[in-house]
All heavy atoms as an XYZ file, in Angstrom:
659
protein
N       7.053     22.544     -2.201
C       8.002     21.979     -1.252
C       7.750     20.480     -1.156
O       6.619     20.022     -1.256
C       7.829     22.647      0.112
C       8.803     22.104      1.135
S       8.801     23.000      2.698
C       9.628     24.498      2.179
N       8.794     19.735     -0.938
C       8.723     18.278     -0.804
C       9.002     17.914      0.661
O       9.953     18.417      1.256
C       9.740     17.585     -1.726
C       9.733     16.084     -1.505
C       9.456     17.939     -3.176
N       8.156     17.053      1.224
C       8.304     16.596      2.599
C       8.442     15.066      2.591
O       7.609     14.384      2.003
C       7.087     16.963      3.427
C       6.722     18.405      3.399
N       7.333     19.341      4.203
C       5.829     19.089      2.639
C       6.817     20.532      3.952
N       5.894     20.411      3.018
N       9.484     14.550      3.219
C       9.644     13.098      3.377
C       9.129     12.737      4.766
O       9.589     13.298      5.770
C      11.105     12.707      3.233
C      11.596     12.861      1.818
C      12.388     11.676      1.309
O      12.243     10.549      1.836
O      13.158     11.899      0.365
N       8.178     11.809      4.827
C       7.523     11.442      6.081
C       7.458      9.945      6.247
O       7.421      9.196      5.264
C       6.092     12.009      6.083
C       5.947     13.520      5.901
C       4.505     13.871      5.631
C       6.466     14.249      7.113
N       7.424      9.513      7.502
C       7.219      8.096      7.817
C       5.725      7.807      7.814
O       4.917      8.677      8.143
C       7.762      7.769      9.208
C       9.245      7.915      9.361
C       9.622      7.653     10.807
C      11.088      7.899     11.038
N      11.438      7.791     12.467
N       5.370      6.552      7.485
C       3.974      6.115      7.554
C       3.944      4.630      7.906
O       4.752      3.849      7.400
C       3.218      6.418      6.244
C       1.728      6.157      6.389
C       3.830      5.677      5.061
C       0.881      6.667      5.222
N       3.032      4.253      8.793
C       2.892      2.849      9.196
C       2.316      2.017      8.058
O       1.561      2.519      7.231
C       2.001      2.745     10.421
C       2.597      3.356     11.659
C       1.676      3.224     12.849
C       2.309      3.836     14.082
N       1.420      3.716     15.258
N       2.656      0.714      8.017
C       2.205     -0.152      6.924
C       0.699     -0.151      6.692
O       0.247     -0.128      5.541
C       2.709     -1.535      7.329
C       3.904     -1.263      8.160
C       3.574      0.001      8.922
N      -0.098     -0.183      7.742
C      -1.560     -0.191      7.588
C      -2.015      1.039      6.805
O      -2.812      0.933      5.868
C      -2.243     -0.229      8.955
C      -3.759     -0.012      8.932
C      -4.456     -1.176      8.217
C      -4.287      0.151     10.332
N      -1.512      2.204      7.187
C      -1.906      3.439      6.530
C      -1.292      3.553      5.136
O      -1.905      4.077      4.213
C      -1.534      4.661      7.387
C      -2.132      4.563      8.767
C      -1.321      4.624      9.888
C      -3.499      4.379      8.954
C      -1.852      4.541     11.165
C      -4.041      4.284     10.224
C      -3.221      4.358     11.331
O      -3.757      4.259     12.582
N      -0.073      3.032      4.981
C       0.595      3.049      3.686
C      -0.263      2.314      2.654
O      -0.521      2.828      1.564
C       1.981      2.399      3.788
C       2.694      2.303      2.478
C       3.429      3.379      2.004
C       2.641      1.148      1.712
C       4.092      3.317      0.776
C       3.291      1.065      0.486
C       4.022      2.165      0.020
N      -0.723      1.130      2.991
C      -1.510      0.342      2.034
C      -2.837      1.023      1.701
O      -3.301      0.971      0.573
C      -1.755     -1.080      2.547
O      -2.555     -1.073      3.698
N      -3.427      1.712      2.684
C      -4.701      2.420      2.448
C      -4.487      3.623      1.534
O      -5.325      3.930      0.689
C      -5.324      2.851      3.756
C      -5.659      1.739      4.707
C      -6.771      0.867      4.195
C      -7.134     -0.177      5.227
N      -8.137     -1.106      4.766
N      -3.356      4.334      1.691
C      -3.036      5.457      0.792
C      -2.782      4.910     -0.616
O      -3.311      5.422     -1.597
C      -1.831      6.260      1.295
C      -1.352      7.250      0.231
C      -2.153      6.999      2.585
N      -2.006      3.860     -0.692
C      -1.658      3.269     -1.990
C      -2.886      2.792     -2.764
O      -2.979      2.974     -3.977
C      -0.668      2.108     -1.780
C       0.087      1.621     -2.993
C       0.931      2.727     -3.604
C       0.986      0.446     -2.607
N      -3.865      2.248     -2.056
C      -5.086      1.765     -2.709
C      -6.052      2.903     -3.048
O      -7.021      2.678     -3.775
C      -5.801      0.753     -1.803
O      -6.442      1.414     -0.718
N      -5.803      4.080     -2.508
C      -6.711      5.206     -2.741
C      -7.827      5.327     -1.723
O      -8.640      6.246     -1.777
N      -7.890      4.385     -0.786
C      -8.933      4.402      0.243
C      -8.726      5.531      1.255
O      -9.683      6.147      1.712
C      -8.942      3.046      0.975
C     -10.024      2.910      1.993
C     -10.034      1.541      2.648
O      -9.324      0.621      2.181
O     -10.763      1.385      3.634
N      -7.471      5.803      1.600
C      -7.137      6.876      2.566
C      -6.648      8.079      1.763
O      -5.633      8.012      1.103
C      -6.066      6.390      3.542
C      -5.730      7.399      4.624
C      -4.765      6.771      5.630
C      -4.436      7.706      6.754
N      -3.427      8.689      6.358
N      -7.383      9.177      1.862
C      -7.096     10.363      1.053
C      -6.736     11.563      1.908
O      -6.898     12.706      1.475
C      -8.296     10.701      0.155
O      -9.443     10.925      1.005
C      -8.587      9.566     -0.822
N      -6.249     11.310      3.112
C      -5.892     12.398      4.008
C      -4.737     11.967      4.919
O      -4.508     10.772      5.113
C      -7.084     12.832      4.858
C      -7.530     11.743      5.805
C      -7.021     11.682      7.092
C      -8.424     10.762      5.398
C      -7.413     10.655      7.957
C      -8.818      9.745      6.249
C      -8.309      9.691      7.534
N      -4.049     12.937      5.444
C      -3.049     12.723      6.480
C      -3.309     13.738      7.576
O      -3.628     14.907      7.294
C      -1.624     12.949      5.943
C      -1.059     11.812      5.138
C      -0.785     10.572      5.988
O      -0.108     10.674      7.030
O      -1.275      9.500      5.599
N      -3.207     13.324      8.824
C      -3.272     14.224      9.972
C      -1.872     14.265     10.547
O      -1.311     13.230     10.909
C      -4.298     13.750     11.008
C      -5.681     13.689     10.380
C      -4.272     14.671     12.237
C      -6.737     13.049     11.249
N      -1.310     15.460     10.590
C       0.090     15.598     11.001
C       0.260     16.769     11.953
O      -0.553     17.710     11.961
C       0.987     15.856      9.777
C       1.020     14.731      8.772
C       1.868     13.584      9.297
N       1.847     12.426      8.410
C       2.823     11.551      8.353
N       3.885     11.690      9.115
N       2.725     10.503      7.550
N       1.334     16.738     12.730
C       1.733     17.915     13.500
C       2.099     18.989     12.492
O       2.778     18.728     11.501
C       2.912     17.585     14.428
C       2.474     16.573     15.488
C       3.467     18.853     15.070
C       3.581     16.060     16.375
N       1.616     20.183     12.723
C       1.811     21.285     11.777
C       3.144     21.982     12.047
O       3.192     23.144     12.462
C       0.643     22.266     11.870
C       0.597     23.239     10.717
O       1.358     23.069      9.738
O      -0.208     24.185     10.794
N       4.240     21.259     11.781
C       5.584     21.772     12.080
C       6.421     21.987     10.823
O       7.618     22.235     10.912
C       6.305     20.830     13.026
C       6.505     19.429     12.456
O       5.917     19.130     11.384
O       7.225     18.643     13.079
N       5.808     21.876      9.645
C       6.579     21.960      8.402
C       6.056     22.998      7.436
O       6.427     23.005      6.266
C       6.582     20.591      7.707
C       7.318     19.527      8.498
C       7.182     18.192      7.787
N       7.927     17.174      8.470
C       8.961     16.534      7.948
N       9.398     16.819      6.753
N       9.574     15.591      8.638
N       5.146     23.860      7.892
C       4.587     24.898      7.028
C       3.995     24.306      5.755
O       4.279     24.742      4.640
C       5.632     25.972      6.692
C       5.003     27.218      6.138
O       3.872     27.545      6.448
N       5.735     27.918      5.286
N       3.174     23.252      5.912
C       2.522     22.607      4.788
C       1.682     23.594      4.001
O       1.068     24.491      4.568
C       1.623     21.471      5.267
C       2.349     20.330      5.911
C       2.303     20.146      7.300
C       3.055     19.397      5.171
C       2.936     19.090      7.911
C       3.697     18.338      5.773
C       3.640     18.189      7.141
O       4.273     17.131      7.747
N       1.612     23.389      2.686
C       0.808     24.224      1.805
C       0.180     23.376      0.711
O       0.707     22.310      0.369
C       1.692     25.285      1.122
O       2.255     26.156      2.063
N      -0.934     23.858      0.158
C      -1.531     23.205     -0.994
C      -0.500     23.208     -2.118
O       0.202     24.202     -2.337
C      -2.822     23.937     -1.426
C      -3.320     23.418     -2.760
C      -3.895     23.818     -0.358
N      -0.361     22.069     -2.789
C       0.620     21.922     -3.854
C       1.886     21.225     -3.402
O       2.690     20.785     -4.245
N       2.099     21.105     -2.082
C       3.276     20.390     -1.593
C       3.210     18.924     -1.986
O       2.131     18.351     -2.197
C       3.361     20.471     -0.059
C       3.842     21.811      0.455
O       4.146     22.694     -0.370
O       3.892     21.967      1.695
N       4.369     18.313     -2.087
C       4.509     16.889     -2.367
C       4.932     16.177     -1.090
O       5.845     16.640     -0.388
C       5.567     16.642     -3.479
C       5.179     17.352     -4.765
C       5.790     15.144     -3.694
C       3.878     16.904     -5.400
N       4.247     15.082     -0.778
C       4.620     14.242      0.361
C       5.176     12.924     -0.163
O       4.537     12.257     -0.968
C       3.421     13.943      1.255
C       2.564     15.111      1.738
C       1.431     14.576      2.625
C       3.394     16.141      2.472
N       6.371     12.594      0.273
C       6.936     11.270     -0.012
C       6.714     10.465      1.270
O       7.356     10.733      2.287
C       8.416     11.333     -0.396
C       8.601     12.224     -1.628
C       8.963      9.930     -0.633
C      10.048     12.490     -2.001
N       5.754      9.540      1.218
C       5.392      8.742      2.381
C       6.180      7.441      2.342
O       5.965      6.603      1.472
C       3.887      8.492      2.388
C       3.022      9.747      2.400
C       1.539      9.360      2.264
C       3.266     10.573      3.634
N       7.119      7.307      3.279
C       8.007      6.151      3.363
C       7.483      5.178      4.401
O       7.364      5.527      5.584
C       9.417      6.608      3.755
C      10.039      7.487      2.703
O      10.371      7.024      1.615
N      10.185      8.770      2.994
N       7.161      3.968      3.967
C       6.653      2.963      4.872
C       7.708      2.650      5.942
O       8.884      2.425      5.630
C       6.293      1.697      4.099
C       5.573      0.676      4.943
C       5.196     -0.554      4.138
O       5.984     -0.989      3.264
O       4.102     -1.082      4.390
N       7.272      2.627      7.207
C       8.162      2.454      8.346
C       7.566      1.404      9.271
O       6.435      1.556      9.748
C       8.317      3.796      9.077
C       9.453      3.849     10.048
C      10.747      4.025      9.615
C       9.207      3.753     11.411
C      11.796      4.094     10.523
C      10.254      3.829     12.318
C      11.540      3.998     11.882
N       8.306      0.324      9.511
C       7.816     -0.778     10.346
C       8.955     -1.360     11.148
O      10.073     -1.511     10.641
C       7.213     -1.859      9.434
O       6.707     -2.922     10.195
N       8.687     -1.701     12.404
C       9.689     -2.297     13.285
C      10.959     -1.459     13.356
O      12.080     -1.989     13.257
C      10.002     -3.733     12.857
C       8.792     -4.632     12.941
O       8.016     -4.540     13.894
N       8.603     -5.483     11.952
N      10.773     -0.149     13.476
C      11.888      0.799     13.615
C      12.822      0.833     12.425
O      14.008      1.124     12.556
C      12.679      0.531     14.907
C      11.869      0.847     16.128
O      11.151      1.850     16.159
N      11.970      0.005     17.131
N      12.282      0.527     11.222
C      13.104      0.635     10.030
C      12.219      0.932      8.823
O      11.028      0.649      8.804
C      13.912     -0.634      9.784
C      13.083     -1.846      9.454
C      13.920     -3.092      9.135
N      13.081     -4.196      8.795
C      12.547     -4.418      7.596
N      12.795     -3.580      6.612
N      11.774     -5.453      7.362
N      12.838      1.513      7.814
C      12.151      1.757      6.556
C      12.072      0.454      5.771
O      13.034     -0.307      5.738
C      12.881      2.817      5.726
C      12.785      4.203      6.333
C      13.856      4.734      7.051
C      11.633      4.960      6.181
C      13.774      5.995      7.605
C      11.539      6.219      6.735
C      12.611      6.745      7.450
O      12.519      7.995      8.008
N      10.942      0.202      5.131
C      10.778     -1.033      4.353
C      11.302     -0.877      2.925
O      11.493     -1.875      2.233
C       9.288     -1.430      4.267
O       8.595     -0.446      3.506
C       8.676     -1.594      5.646
N      11.472      0.350      2.492
C      11.876      0.605      1.110
C      10.706      0.967      0.212
O      10.893      1.422     -0.909
N       9.482      0.769      0.711
C       8.292      1.135     -0.041
C       7.963      2.608      0.181
O       8.097      3.118      1.295
C       7.097      0.291      0.378
C       7.302     -1.167      0.089
O       7.899     -1.522     -0.917
N       6.833     -2.021      0.974
N       7.529      3.281     -0.870
C       7.134      4.675     -0.740
C       6.026      4.993     -1.712
O       5.860      4.308     -2.732
C       8.306      5.623     -0.926
C       8.904      5.626     -2.317
C       9.969      6.691     -2.476
C      11.314      6.157     -2.051
N      12.404      7.096     -2.267
N       5.254      5.998     -1.381
C       4.219      6.507     -2.278
C       4.326      8.028     -2.268
O       4.601      8.631     -1.221
C       2.801      6.023     -1.853
C       2.413      6.496     -0.475
C       1.770      6.426     -2.870
N       4.173      8.619     -3.435
C       4.276     10.062     -3.572
C       2.877     10.613     -3.823
O       2.166     10.166     -4.718
C       5.219     10.432     -4.734
C       6.613      9.871     -4.433
C       5.269     11.943     -4.929
C       7.597     10.002     -5.574
N       2.500     11.603     -2.995
C       1.180     12.210     -3.101
C       1.322     13.742     -3.115
O       2.352     14.295     -2.724
C       0.253     11.791     -1.931
C       0.031     10.279     -1.935
C       0.808     12.248     -0.587
N       0.253     14.386     -3.560
C       0.219     15.850     -3.614
C      -0.851     16.350     -2.641
O      -1.945     15.770     -2.554
C      -0.107     16.308     -5.034
C      -0.082     17.809     -5.205
C      -0.296     18.162     -6.673
C      -0.193     19.674     -6.875
N      -0.348     20.028     -8.287
N      -0.539     17.424     -1.920
C      -1.528     18.052     -1.029
C      -2.459     18.906     -1.877
O      -2.006     19.814     -2.580
C      -0.827     18.926      0.047
C      -1.855     19.648      0.909
C       0.105     18.090      0.909
N      -3.756     18.569     -1.841
C      -4.710     19.301     -2.674
C      -5.617     20.218     -1.843
O      -6.305     21.068     -2.409
C      -5.547     18.351     -3.551
C      -6.308     17.344     -2.708
C      -4.645     17.645     -4.562
C      -7.300     16.495     -3.499
N      -5.634     20.051     -0.526
C      -6.426     20.900      0.359
C      -5.902     20.685      1.764
O      -5.351     19.632      2.072
C      -7.908     20.506      0.279
C      -8.835     21.450      1.000
C      -9.220     22.652      0.406
C      -9.324     21.154      2.252
C     -10.075     23.532      1.072
C     -10.172     22.024      2.924
C     -10.538     23.210      2.328
O     -11.376     24.080      2.986
N      -6.060     21.691      2.626
C      -5.654     21.510      4.010
C      -6.509     22.313      4.948
O      -7.097     23.325      4.565
C      -4.169     21.804      4.215
C      -3.619     23.200      3.954
C      -3.837     24.110      5.116
C      -2.144     23.097      3.665
N      -6.601     21.829      6.173
C      -7.313     22.521      7.250
C      -6.394     22.580      8.463
O      -5.803     21.567      8.844
C      -8.581     21.765      7.634
C      -9.806     21.907      6.741
C     -10.888     20.939      7.204
C     -10.325     23.325      6.740
N      -6.344     23.754      9.056
C      -5.596     23.954     10.298
C      -6.565     24.272     11.434
O      -7.735     24.555     11.215
C      -4.602     25.112     10.112
C      -3.460     24.791      9.194
C      -2.395     25.895      9.239
N      -1.152     25.406      8.721
C      -0.800     25.460      7.427
N      -1.622     25.999      6.528
N       0.364     24.977      7.041
N      -6.038     24.279     12.626
C      -6.818     24.630     13.820
C      -7.523     25.975     13.640
O      -8.695     26.119     13.998
C      -5.893     24.660     15.046
C      -6.536     25.216     16.271
N      -7.407     24.461     17.034
C      -6.462     26.433     16.853
C      -7.827     25.209     18.044
N      -7.272     26.395     17.954
N      -6.843     26.925     13.043
C      -7.414     28.254     12.849
C      -8.634     28.223     11.912
O      -9.528     29.062     12.029
C      -6.364     29.220     12.257
C      -5.168     29.469     13.134
C      -4.135     28.344     13.123
O      -4.180     27.479     12.241
O      -3.280     28.327     14.050
N      -8.673     27.257     11.013
C      -9.785     27.103     10.088
C     -10.986     26.406     10.728
O     -12.138     26.645     10.343
C      -9.358     26.283      8.854
C      -8.171     26.885      8.140
O      -8.147     28.114      7.951
O      -7.255     26.114      7.771
N     -10.711     25.510     11.663
C     -11.751     24.673     12.260
C     -11.369     24.352     13.712
O     -11.067     23.210     14.063
C     -11.902     23.406     11.423
C     -13.049     22.512     11.788
C     -14.293     23.016     12.107
C     -12.871     21.143     11.802
C     -15.350     22.175     12.444
C     -13.907     20.287     12.131
C     -15.156     20.805     12.454
N     -11.371     25.377     14.595
C     -10.854     25.193     15.955
C     -11.604     24.155     16.791
O     -11.014     23.540     17.674
C     -10.972     26.583     16.581
C     -11.876     27.356     15.696
C     -11.822     26.727     14.337
N     -12.885     23.943     16.505
C     -13.635     22.962     17.282
C     -13.385     21.527     16.814
O     -13.791     20.586     17.478
C     -15.137     23.265     17.282
C     -15.782     23.347     15.930
C     -15.620     24.663     15.203
O     -15.201     25.687     15.778
O     -15.885     24.677     13.997
N     -12.684     21.347     15.700
C     -12.471     19.997     15.177
C     -11.034     19.567     15.008
O     -10.740     18.383     14.913
N     -10.105     20.524     14.987
C      -8.690     20.207     14.786
C      -7.898     20.745     15.962
O      -7.933     21.945     16.237
C      -8.170     20.799     13.462
C      -8.983     20.254     12.293
C      -6.676     20.491     13.283
C      -8.712     20.925     10.977
N      -7.175     19.880     16.686
C      -6.388     20.367     17.820
C      -5.323     21.371     17.381
O      -4.789     21.296     16.267
C      -5.723     19.095     18.349
C      -6.543     17.972     17.831
C      -7.093     18.428     16.519
N      -5.049     22.311     18.251
C      -4.015     23.310     17.978
C      -2.696     22.599     17.702
O      -2.323     21.657     18.390
C      -3.873     24.249     19.169
C      -3.004     25.436     18.895
C      -3.036     26.433     20.025
C      -2.260     27.632     19.597
N      -2.979     28.860     19.803
N      -2.013     23.041     16.659
C      -0.724     22.458     16.306
C      -0.800     21.310     15.320
O       0.238     20.719     14.987
N      -2.003     20.964     14.869
C      -2.171     19.880     13.902
C      -2.768     20.415     12.608
O      -3.375     21.472     12.579
C      -3.072     18.771     14.455
C      -2.360     17.898     15.455
C      -2.203     18.299     16.770
C      -1.805     16.692     15.065
C      -1.530     17.507     17.683
C      -1.124     15.897     15.972
C      -0.986     16.313     17.272
O      -0.301     15.537     18.172
N      -2.588     19.644     11.536
C      -3.137     19.988     10.232
C      -3.704     18.718      9.594
O      -3.163     17.624      9.803
C      -2.042     20.628      9.333
C      -0.912     19.657      9.050
C      -2.615     21.156      8.036
N      -4.798     18.875      8.872
C      -5.375     17.782      8.094
C      -5.055     18.087      6.630
O      -5.406     19.153      6.116
C      -6.900     17.662      8.290
C      -7.468     16.552      7.419
C      -7.235     17.431      9.750
N      -4.360     17.166      5.979
C      -3.941     17.324      4.603
C      -4.769     16.394      3.719
O      -4.754     15.188      3.910
C      -2.455     16.968      4.458
C      -1.502     17.704      5.398
C      -0.152     17.027      5.392
C      -1.386     19.152      4.993
N      -5.474     16.959      2.761
C      -6.166     16.158      1.754
C      -5.134     15.853      0.675
O      -4.464     16.745      0.162
C      -7.346     16.937      1.188
O      -8.010     16.173      0.202
N      -4.997     14.546      0.322
C      -3.936     14.120     -0.576
C      -4.475     13.354     -1.763
O      -5.549     12.763     -1.709
C      -2.877     13.263      0.145
C      -3.518     12.045      0.798
C      -2.112     14.103      1.176
C      -2.551     11.044      1.392
N      -3.690     13.380     -2.847
C      -4.048     12.642     -4.065
C      -2.779     12.057     -4.668
O      -1.755     12.742     -4.753
C      -4.693     13.617     -5.056
C      -5.183     12.964     -6.319
C      -5.899     13.959     -7.194
C      -6.395     13.279     -8.432
N      -7.136     14.196     -9.286
N      -2.872     10.805     -5.063
C      -1.726     10.151     -5.719
C      -1.528     10.750     -7.091
O      -2.457     11.001     -7.813
C      -1.929      8.624     -5.822
C      -1.943      8.027     -4.420
C      -0.845      7.964     -6.665
C      -2.173      6.528     -4.369
């Protein structure tokens, strides 16, 4: 599945450089390992036109780690 998501410029540049290898998101899209995320840079209430495409290679949900992940959130390990 492909998910189009907004991302702030600071985080966009960190993902693009490979420094940031995870996303923490509300778990409202039934994310799965193998999903593709199209991260669209969003600044000042508009899209900048920049995007980076990453693949979900691992994920953790509240059910996997209840003491570390709030209910309703997911941690997605990503790779360009």
